[in-house]
Structures are given as C-alpha cells and as structure tokens.
C-alpha positions in Angstrom: 0.0 0.1 0.0 1.0 3.5 -0.7 -1.3 5.3 1.9 -3.8 4.0 4.7 -6.4 6.0 6.6 -7.3 4.1 9.8 -8.8 4.8 13.0 -7.3 3.7 16.3 -7.7 4.1 20.2 -6.5 7.8 21.0 -3.4 6.7 23.0 -2.2 4.3 20.1 -2.7 7.2 17.5 -0.8 9.6 19.8 1.9 7.1 20.4 2.2 6.8 16.4 2.8 10.5 15.8 5.0 11.2 19.2 8.0 13.3 19.0 11.3 13.5 20.9 10.8 14.5 24.5 7.0 13.6 24.8 5.9 11.4 27.4 4.1 8.8 24.5 7.5 8.7 22.6 8.1 5.2 22.5 9.9 2.3 20.2 6.2 2.2 18.2 7.0 6.0 17.3 10.6 5.5 16.3 9.8 2.4 14.2 6.8 3.8 12.4 8.4 7.2 11.8 11.4 5.2 10.4 9.1 3.7 7.8 6.2 5.8 7.2 5.0 9.5 7.4 2.4 9.4 10.0 -0.3 12.3 10.4 -3.5 12.7 12.6 -6.4 13.6 10.4 -9.0 14.2 13.0 -10.4 13.5 16.4 -13.3 11.2 16.8 -15.5 11.4 19.9 -16.8 8.4 21.7 -20.4 9.8 21.3 -20.2 9.0 17.6 -20.6 5.1 18.5 -23.4 3.1 20.1 -22.9 1.9 22.6 -20.3 4.7 23.3 -17.0 3.1 24.1 -14.8 4.1 27.1 -12.2 5.4 25.1 -12.0 8.0 22.4 -10.5 7.6 18.8 -8.5 9.3 16.3 -8.0 9.0 12.6 -4.3 8.7 10.8 -3.0 8.6 7.4 0.2 6.5 7.2 2.1 6.9 4.3 4.9 4.8 3.5 8.5 6.2 2.9 9.9 5.7 -0.3 12.2 4.4 -0.8 12.9 3.1 2.6 15.8 4.4 4.5 19.3 2.4 3.7 19.2 0.4 7.1 19.6 -3.1 8.6 16.0 -3.5 10.5 17.0 -6.1 12.4 20.0 -4.4 13.8 18.0 -1.2 14.0 15.2 -2.7 15.8 17.8 -4.5 17.9 19.6 -1.2 19.1 16.2 0.6 19.5 14.8 -2.1 21.7 18.0 -1.8 23.9 17.7 2.1 24.2 14.0 2.2 25.0 14.1 -0.6 27.4 15.1 2.2 30.0 14.4 5.4 27.9 14.8 8.2 30.4 18.2 6.8 31.4 21.4 8.0 29.7 22.9 6.3 27.0 25.8 5.3 28.7 23.8 4.0 31.7 21.7 1.7 29.3 24.5 0.8 27.0 27.0 -0.3 29.8 24.8 -2.9 31.7 26.5 -6.3 31.9 23.7 -7.8 30.1 24.2 -5.3 27.1 28.0 -5.7 27.1 27.6 -9.8 26.9 25.1 -9.2 24.2 27.5 -7.0 22.2 30.3 -9.2 22.7 28.7 -12.2 21.5 27.7 -10.3 18.4 31.4 -9.2 18.0 32.3 -12.7 18.0 29.4 -13.8 15.7 30.1 -11.0 13.1 34.1 -11.8 13.3 33.0 -15.3 12.4 31.2 -14.1 9.2 33.7 -12.2 7.8 36.2 -14.9 8.5 38.4 -12.9 10.5 40.1 -15.8 12.4 42.3 -13.7 14.7 42.0 -15.0 18.2 40.1 -12.6 20.4 42.0 -11.0 23.6 41.2 -12.1 26.8 39.9 -8.9 27.7 37.1 -9.0 25.0 34.6 -7.4 27.4 36.7 -4.4 28.1 37.2 -4.2 24.6 33.5 -3.6 23.9 33.1 -1.7 26.8 35.6 0.5 25.4 34.0 1.3 22.2 30.7 2.0 24.1 32.6 4.4 26.3 34.0 5.9 23.3 31.1 6.3 21.5 29.0 7.7 24.3 31.7 10.1 25.3 31.4 11.9 21.8 30.3 15.5 22.4 26.9 14.9 20.4 25.8 11.6 22.6 27.3 12.6 26.0 24.4 12.4 28.6 21.5 12.0 26.0 18.5 10.0 26.4 16.6 7.9 24.3 13.6 9.7 25.3 15.1 13.0 23.3 16.8 11.5 20.3 15.1 11.7 17.0 15.4 9.6 13.9 18.6 11.4 12.8 20.3 10.8 15.9 19.6 7.1 16.0 20.8 6.6 12.4 23.8 8.3 13.4 24.5 6.4 16.5 23.9 3.3 14.7 26.3 4.2 11.9 28.8 5.2 14.8 28.6 1.9 16.3 28.6 0.0 13.1 32.0 2.1 12.1 33.6 0.8 14.8 32.5 -2.9 14.8 29.5 -3.5 17.0 26.6 -4.8 15.8 22.8 -5.3 17.7 21.8 -8.1 15.7 
C-alpha cells in the first residue's frame, strides 16, 4: 500500500505520532516514523458510536517512505529495543549494563566469524566492547543524551557510529 487511513484508539494514535521529548514517545513511534510518515487527521469522539466506548479515537494517515531508509531493520530494532528498555536513562547507563556488554560481545564474535576473521579474540574482550561503548557515548553529540530525547537522525547516526567501530546489535 502507498497510503492507509485508519482509526485507532487515541493513545495508540498519539504514540504513532509522538515526537522526541513527549511522554508517549516510544519504540513504536521511532519504528513507525522510520518507515512511514504518520499524520493525525481528526479526533473521533466516543459519542459517535452506539454504545459509546470508554475511549476516544483518532483517524491517522500512514504513508510509507519510498524508498525505505538504507538500514538493516533487524539491527535497527535491536538497538532501539535496547535503548528504549530504559528510555529516560542516559545512553551510557543503558549500554554499559553487564547484559548489554555480554550481548554485544557475542555479536562481535559472531560478526568476526561471519567475516572469516580468524584472529583470536583478546582475553579482555569485554573490556574491548566496553571501551568502544565508552568512546561512542563520550562523543559530544551523545554525552548525557537519553533515548527519549533523540530523533530519527540521531538514532541513525548512533547506529552508523557503532557499526563503523564494529559493534552490531543483531
């Protein structure tokens, strides 16, 4: 489809169109806006239905972006899922958890195996991925930033920076 006009419950529609910094800004907002342009067309009151529902509704228009952005969607979703797990914490705090470092280490190992890079991993492999994360989040554009305040371009730049340094989220 090129364009879809659909009616949703108000909170869901507001999540689709939420902007950085708004309370309803979430993974759904980021992923939807990456792939499509979403506009709210009108509000539909509960009194327009019989029997009236307990929630308000909104009509939204969804237009797919053509061409879609050149991004690996599996990796994109992996990063977005990770960052929005705790959207109000700083990027550094989210990315430097033990579970995240372990995940990224496994991804680095897998990526090296797929690229036939048979060099043996260093003993302090975890420190290596930790160092990369520290370097990236210490950059001026990411310092003290939170996922809830970043826009699409920021997320794309962050993913590109990690990929450039050999860190992958899928």
